[in-house]
C-alpha positions in Angstrom: 81.7 3.2 -49.3 84.6 1.5 -47.5 85.0 -2.2 -48.6 87.9 -4.6 -48.0 89.3 -8.0 -49.8 89.4 -9.2 -46.0 85.7 -9.8 -46.3 85.7 -11.7 -49.5 84.2 -15.3 -49.0 83.5 -14.5 -45.4 80.0 -15.0 -43.9 78.2 -12.6 -41.9 74.6 -12.3 -40.2 73.4 -8.9 -39.7 70.5 -8.1 -37.4 68.8 -4.6 -37.8 68.8 -2.7 -41.0 68.8 0.8 -39.8 71.5 3.1 -40.8 74.6 1.3 -39.5 73.1 -2.2 -40.3 72.2 -1.3 -43.8 75.6 0.5 -44.5 77.6 -2.8 -43.1 75.3 -4.9 -45.2 76.2 -2.8 -48.4 79.9 -2.7 -47.6 80.2 -6.5 -47.1 78.1 -7.4 -50.1 80.5 -5.1 -52.1 83.4 -6.9 -50.6 82.4 -10.2 -51.8 81.1 -11.6 -48.4 78.1 -13.9 -47.9 75.5 -12.0 -45.9 72.3 -13.0 -44.2 70.2 -10.0 -43.1 67.1 -9.5 -41.0 65.1 -6.6 -39.7 61.6 -6.5 -38.1 60.3 -4.0 -40.7 59.4 -5.4 -44.1 60.5 -1.9 -45.8 64.0 -2.3 -44.3 64.3 -5.9 -45.6 63.1 -5.0 -49.0 66.2 -3.0 -49.5 68.2 -6.0 -49.8 65.9 -8.5 -51.5 67.4 -10.6 -54.2 70.9 -9.6 -53.2 71.5 -11.6 -49.9 69.6 -14.3 -47.9 66.8 -12.6 -45.9 66.5 -14.6 -42.6 66.6 -13.9 -38.9 69.9 -14.9 -37.4 68.1 -16.2 -34.2 66.5 -18.8 -36.6 69.5 -20.2 -38.4 72.5 -22.4 -37.7 75.4 -20.1 -37.6 78.1 -22.7 -37.7 81.1 -21.4 -40.0 79.8 -17.6 -39.7 82.6 -14.9 -39.1 80.4 -12.7 -37.2 76.9 -11.5 -36.1 76.7 -7.6 -36.8 74.1 -5.9 -34.7 73.1 -2.4 -34.1 74.4 -0.6 -31.2 70.8 -0.3 -30.1 70.5 -4.0 -29.5 70.8 -4.8 -25.6 73.1 -7.5 -25.5 72.4 -8.0 -21.8 68.7 -9.2 -22.5 68.5 -9.9 -26.2 68.7 -13.5 -27.2 71.2 -13.2 -30.2 74.0 -13.1 -27.7 73.4 -16.4 -26.5 72.3 -17.8 -29.7 75.7 -16.7 -31.4 77.7 -18.0 -28.4 76.4 -21.5 -29.0 78.3 -21.4 -32.3 81.2 -19.6 -31.1 80.6 -16.6 -33.2 81.5 -13.0 -32.2 78.6 -10.3 -32.0 80.2 -7.2 -33.5 79.3 -3.7 -34.8 79.9 -1.7 -38.0 82.9 -0.1 -36.1 84.8 -3.5 -35.7 84.0 -4.0 -39.6 85.8 -0.8 -40.0 88.7 -1.8 -37.8 89.1 -5.1 -39.7 89.1 -3.0 -43.2 91.7 -0.5 -42.1 94.8 -2.4 -43.5 93.2 -2.2 -46.8 92.6 1.6 -46.7 95.2 4.3 -47.7 97.6 5.1 -44.8 95.5 7.1 -42.2 94.9 7.7 -38.5 92.1 7.1 -36.3 90.8 9.4 -33.2 88.4 7.8 -31.0 86.4 9.8 -28.5 84.1 8.4 -25.5 82.7 9.8 -22.4 79.3 9.9 -20.9 79.1 13.7 -22.0 80.6 16.0 -24.3 81.6 13.6 -26.9 79.7 14.8 -29.7 80.9 18.4 -29.4 84.5 17.0 -28.9 84.5 14.8 -31.9 82.9 17.6 -34.1 85.6 20.0 -32.9 88.4 17.6 -33.7 86.9 17.4 -37.3 86.5 21.1 -37.7 90.0 21.8 -36.4 91.5 19.2 -38.8 89.3 20.4 -41.9 90.6 24.1 -41.3 94.1 22.7 -41.1 93.7 21.2 -44.4 93.9 17.6 -43.2 91.4 15.3 -45.0 88.9 14.2 -42.4 85.7 11.8 -41.9 83.5 12.0 -39.1 81.7 8.9 -38.1 80.5 6.6 -35.3 78.1 7.8 -33.0 77.7 11.0 -35.1 76.8 11.7 -38.7 76.6 9.0 -41.2 77.7 5.3 -40.7 81.6 5.2 -41.2 81.2 2.1 -43.7 79.1 4.4 -46.0 81.7 7.0 -46.4 84.3 7.0 -49.2 87.8 6.1 -48.0 90.0 9.0 -47.3 93.3 9.7 -49.3 96.5 9.1 -47.6 97.2 11.2 -44.6 93.5 11.5 -43.6 92.0 11.1 -40.3 88.9 9.2 -39.2 87.2 10.9 -36.3 85.0 8.7 -34.6 82.8 9.5 -31.7 82.1 6.1 -29.7 79.4 5.0 -27.4 79.8 2.3 -24.9 77.5 0.2 -27.1 79.9 0.6 -30.0 82.9 -0.1 -27.8 81.0 -3.2 -26.9 80.7 -4.4 -30.2 84.5 -3.7 -31.3 87.5 -5.9 -30.5 90.3 -4.7 -32.6 90.1 -0.9 -33.1 93.4 0.6 -32.1 93.0 4.4 -32.3 96.3 6.5 -33.0 94.8 8.9 -30.5 92.0 8.6 -28.1 90.0 10.4 -25.4 87.9 9.7 -22.4 86.0 12.8 -21.2 84.0 11.6 -18.3 82.0 8.6 -16.8 78.7 9.4 -15.0 75.7 7.0 -14.4 73.7 6.6 -17.6 72.1 3.8 -19.5 72.8 1.5 -16.6 69.7 -0.8 -17.7 72.3 -2.2 -20.3 75.1 -3.0 -17.8 75.5 -4.9 -14.5 76.1 -1.9 -12.6 78.1 1.3 -12.8 81.6 -0.4 -12.9 80.7 -2.5 -15.8 79.5 0.4 -17.5 83.1 2.1 -16.8 84.7 -1.1 -17.9 83.1 -0.8 -21.3 84.6 2.9 -21.6 87.9 1.5 -20.5 88.1 -1.0 -23.3 88.7 1.6 -25.9 92.1 2.2 -24.4 92.8 -1.3 -23.6 92.7 -1.9 -27.5 95.5 0.6 -28.0 99.2 -0.3 -28.3 101.3 1.2 -25.6 102.9 3.5 -28.0 99.4 5.3 -29.0 98.1 8.5 -27.4 95.3 8.8 -24.8 94.0 11.9 -23.1 91.8 11.9 -20.2 89.5 14.2 -18.0 90.1 14.6 -14.4 86.6 15.3 -13.2 85.3 11.9 -11.9 87.2 8.9 -10.0 86.4 6.3 -12.8 87.9 8.2 -15.5 91.0 9.0 -13.4 91.3 5.4 -12.4 91.6 4.3 -16.2 93.9 7.0 -16.8 96.3 5.8 -14.1 96.0 2.1 -15.2 96.9 3.2 -19.0 99.7 5.5 -17.6 101.2 2.5 -15.9 101.5 0.5 -18.9 102.7 3.2 -21.4 105.9 5.1 -21.9 106.1 8.6 -20.7 104.0 11.0 -22.7 101.8 8.6 -24.1 99.0 9.4 -21.6 98.0 13.0 -20.8 95.3 14.9 -18.7 92.9 17.2 -20.2 94.3 20.8 -19.8 91.4 23.2 -18.6 93.3 26.2 -17.2 96.0 27.6 -19.4 93.7 28.7 -22.3 90.5 29.6 -20.2 91.1 33.3 -21.2 90.7 32.4 -24.9 87.5 30.9 -24.4 85.7 34.2 -24.6 86.5 34.2 -28.4 85.0 30.9 -28.9 81.3 31.5 -29.1 80.1 28.0 -29.5 82.2 26.7 -26.5 81.0 28.5 -23.6 81.0 27.1 -20.1 83.5 25.0 -18.1 82.4 21.7 -19.6 83.3 23.1 -23.2 86.6 24.1 -21.9 87.3 20.5 -21.1 86.0 19.6 -24.6 88.1 22.2 -26.2 91.3 20.8 -24.1 90.7 17.5 -25.1 90.3 18.2 -28.9 93.4 20.3 -28.5 95.4 17.5 -27.1 94.0 15.0 -29.9 94.8 17.3 -32.7 98.3 18.5 -31.6 99.2 14.7 -31.3 98.3 14.5 -35.1 100.8 17.3 -35.8 98.2 20.4 -35.8 99.9 23.5 -34.3 98.4 26.2 -32.2 98.5 28.7 -35.1 96.4 26.3 -36.7 93.8 25.4 -34.2 93.2 28.7 -32.4 91.2 30.3 -35.4 89.6 27.1 -35.9 88.2 27.1 -32.3 86.9 30.6 -33.1 85.0 29.7 -36.2 83.5 26.4 -34.7 79.6 26.5 -35.2 78.8 23.9 -32.3 76.2 21.2 -32.8 72.2 21.4 -32.8 70.6 21.2 -29.6 73.6 21.1 -27.5 73.8 24.6 -25.9 72.7 25.9 -29.4 72.0 29.7 -29.8 68.4 30.0 -31.3 68.0 33.8 -30.9 68.3 37.0 -29.0 65.2 39.0 -29.0 64.8 42.2 -26.6 68.2 41.4 -24.9 67.2 37.9 -24.1 69.0 34.9 -25.3 67.1 31.7 -26.2 69.6 28.4 -25.7 68.4 25.2 -27.1 70.1 22.3 -25.0 67.8 19.6 -25.8 70.6 17.0 -25.9 70.9 17.4 -22.3 68.9 14.1 -21.3 70.3 13.8 -17.6 71.3 15.8 -14.9 75.0 15.5 -15.5 74.7 17.0 -19.0 72.3 19.6 -18.0 74.5 20.9 -15.2 77.1 22.5 -17.6 74.6 24.6 -19.3 73.4 26.0 -16.1 77.0 26.6 -14.9 77.9 28.4 -18.3 75.5 31.4 -17.7 76.7 32.6 -14.2 75.5 35.9 -12.7 77.3 39.0 -14.2 77.7 42.1 -12.0 77.2 44.1 -15.1 73.6 42.6 -15.6 71.0 43.3 -13.0 73.7 44.0 -10.4 74.7 40.1 -10.7 71.5 38.4 -9.8 70.5 35.0 -11.6 69.6 35.4 -15.1 68.8 31.7 -16.2 65.1 30.8 -16.9 65.4 26.9 -16.9 63.0 24.9 -18.7 63.4 21.4 -17.1 61.6 18.0 -17.3 60.6 15.1 -19.6 61.0 11.4 -19.0 63.3 11.2 -16.1 66.3 8.8 -16.1 67.0 9.3 -12.4 65.5 10.9 -9.5 67.1 14.3 -8.0 68.7 17.2 -9.2 72.4 15.4 -9.2 74.9 18.1 -10.5 72.4 20.4 -11.3 71.9 21.3 -7.5 75.5 23.1 -7.5 74.1 25.7 -10.1 70.9 26.7 -8.7 72.4 29.9 -7.8 72.3 30.8 -11.5 68.7 30.1 -12.0 66.2 33.1 -11.8 63.1 30.8 -12.3 62.2 27.2 -13.3 59.6 26.0 -15.6 58.8 22.3 -15.3 57.5 20.3 -18.2 56.5 16.6 -19.1 56.0 13.4 -17.0 58.9 14.6 -14.5 57.7 17.8 -14.1 55.8 17.6 -10.9 58.8 16.0 -9.4 61.2 18.6 -10.3 58.6 21.3 -9.0 58.9 19.4 -5.7 62.6 19.6 -5.7 63.1 22.9 -6.7 60.1 24.6 -4.6 61.6 27.0 -2.1 64.8 27.2 -3.7 64.0 28.9 -7.0 60.6 30.4 -8.3 58.9 27.5 -10.2 56.1 27.5 -12.6 54.5 24.3 -13.4 54.0 24.7 -17.2 53.6 20.9 -18.4 54.1 21.8 -22.2 57.0 23.2 -23.6 55.2 25.8 -25.5 53.6 27.1 -22.3 57.0 27.1 -20.4 58.7 29.1 -23.3 55.8 31.6 -23.4 55.8 32.4 -19.9 59.5 32.6 -19.6 59.5 35.0 -22.4 57.0 37.1 -20.8 59.2 37.7 -17.6 62.6 37.5 -18.7 64.6 40.8 -18.7 67.2 42.1 -20.9 70.5 40.2 -20.1 68.5 37.0 -19.2 68.8 33.6 -20.7 65.9 31.3 -21.5 67.4 27.8 -21.4 65.9 24.5 -22.6 68.0 22.1 -20.7 65.5 19.3 -19.7 67.8 16.8 -17.7 65.6 14.1 -19.0 64.8 11.9 -22.1 62.1 13.3 -24.3 60.0 10.3 -24.9 57.1 11.3 -22.9 56.0 14.0 -25.2 58.6 13.8 -28.3 60.0 10.9 -30.5 63.6 12.0 -29.6 65.6 15.1 -28.5 66.1 16.4 -31.8 62.3 16.8 -32.3 62.1 18.3 -28.9 64.7 20.8 -29.9 63.1 21.4 -33.2 59.9 22.3 -31.5 61.7 24.6 -29.1 63.2 26.4 -32.1 59.7 26.9 -33.7 58.2 28.2 -30.6 60.9 30.9 -30.2 60.5 31.8 -33.9 56.6 32.3 -33.2 57.2 34.1 -30.0 60.3 36.4 -31.3 59.2 36.7 -35.0 63.0 35.8 -35.8 63.9 33.0 -37.9 66.6 30.8 -35.7 69.8 30.1 -37.5 70.8 26.4 -38.2 73.9 25.1 -36.4 76.4 23.8 -38.6 77.4 20.6 -36.7 76.0 17.1 -37.2 73.4 15.7 -35.1 74.6 12.7 -33.1 72.6 9.2 -32.6 71.5 8.2 -29.3 74.7 7.6 -27.2 75.9 5.8 -24.2 
């Protein structure tokens, strides 16, 4: 685990003892800090019984504390811990801030931070893969994989690749990344913010924490991201801010099986810019792009049976993240004379009304199969534009699609919705789809080699 003498003798309260909270507690205790910890679940508290004080930070005097460490899942805009800590002048922070404070005592290293509404998991995993293939010691953390404080420190010259949600950035004050990327900003998780501008501001804080000499790369697809890029370009020397290149290597993309579609070209462009800033050469990153396996539940290849391809994109929990998957499978003149070939399984618990960015790609859709609570609404929106089957259940939608799909077609689970109406999370939804496909095709789906991300903003 990552520890630091900077925490010795300090006092911290921890609210929430899931993965990141427990890792923070263990790291602080091992560093000689005094810890007060709490979780609503008895079983979570039992892991620290006898090693620290067990008490709810809301019920104690926080005078003299150095911080209240909370999970990114705690809604600071509504949870009383924010106001309680403010009474005592105590900052509310997260495990990423603790990592930032510990950096000075780690072997010399660099940190890459990646944020954005969509694409950050793939981009972070790709950066880590390229670095690993180039022989650079690397740790993956933040909103993907295991909590960073639970990892062993890297040797000198290592790189920590962090996927950072807006929630994690909100809980961070001093993380100065040597290289950082903002892919895009689209409406999402607005229940946690006072409007879209506040959400965008949260993303921009990652770059405000950097020094002017550090590197930043930005997407160009939306006004909010471009505005942050221009603000950073104005305060930094030439060459320290770059736009993500999406065109020069478009021809190479056909050799990157896990990085299909225009959105993945942007993800790849961001990853290339970041690793080149760290000294990785084209001769090193090109073969790594070809060997990248991708992430589970993010445009994950599940099976090909009878010429039909099954794709699990369960992680697409809003319209903006489902649209790139639809765009990735455009009609091909060599297949059915160029007619639409996507059988789109869509629905769940809607985050917003309408088709959003998916509307622009309906020309790629041969048929839609609506499921879940939002299924009837999607059926209304799509009726008359593409053939629609009201299936309700994922198993029924997949079965019907497999019966009508022709060789060359793609059966795509890209729900554009959260999963909580029928499944615990998007991972369970994706795993269920894999099981259905296996039952239909008789083929065992391969497992993607990537890491599963946590709920992100």
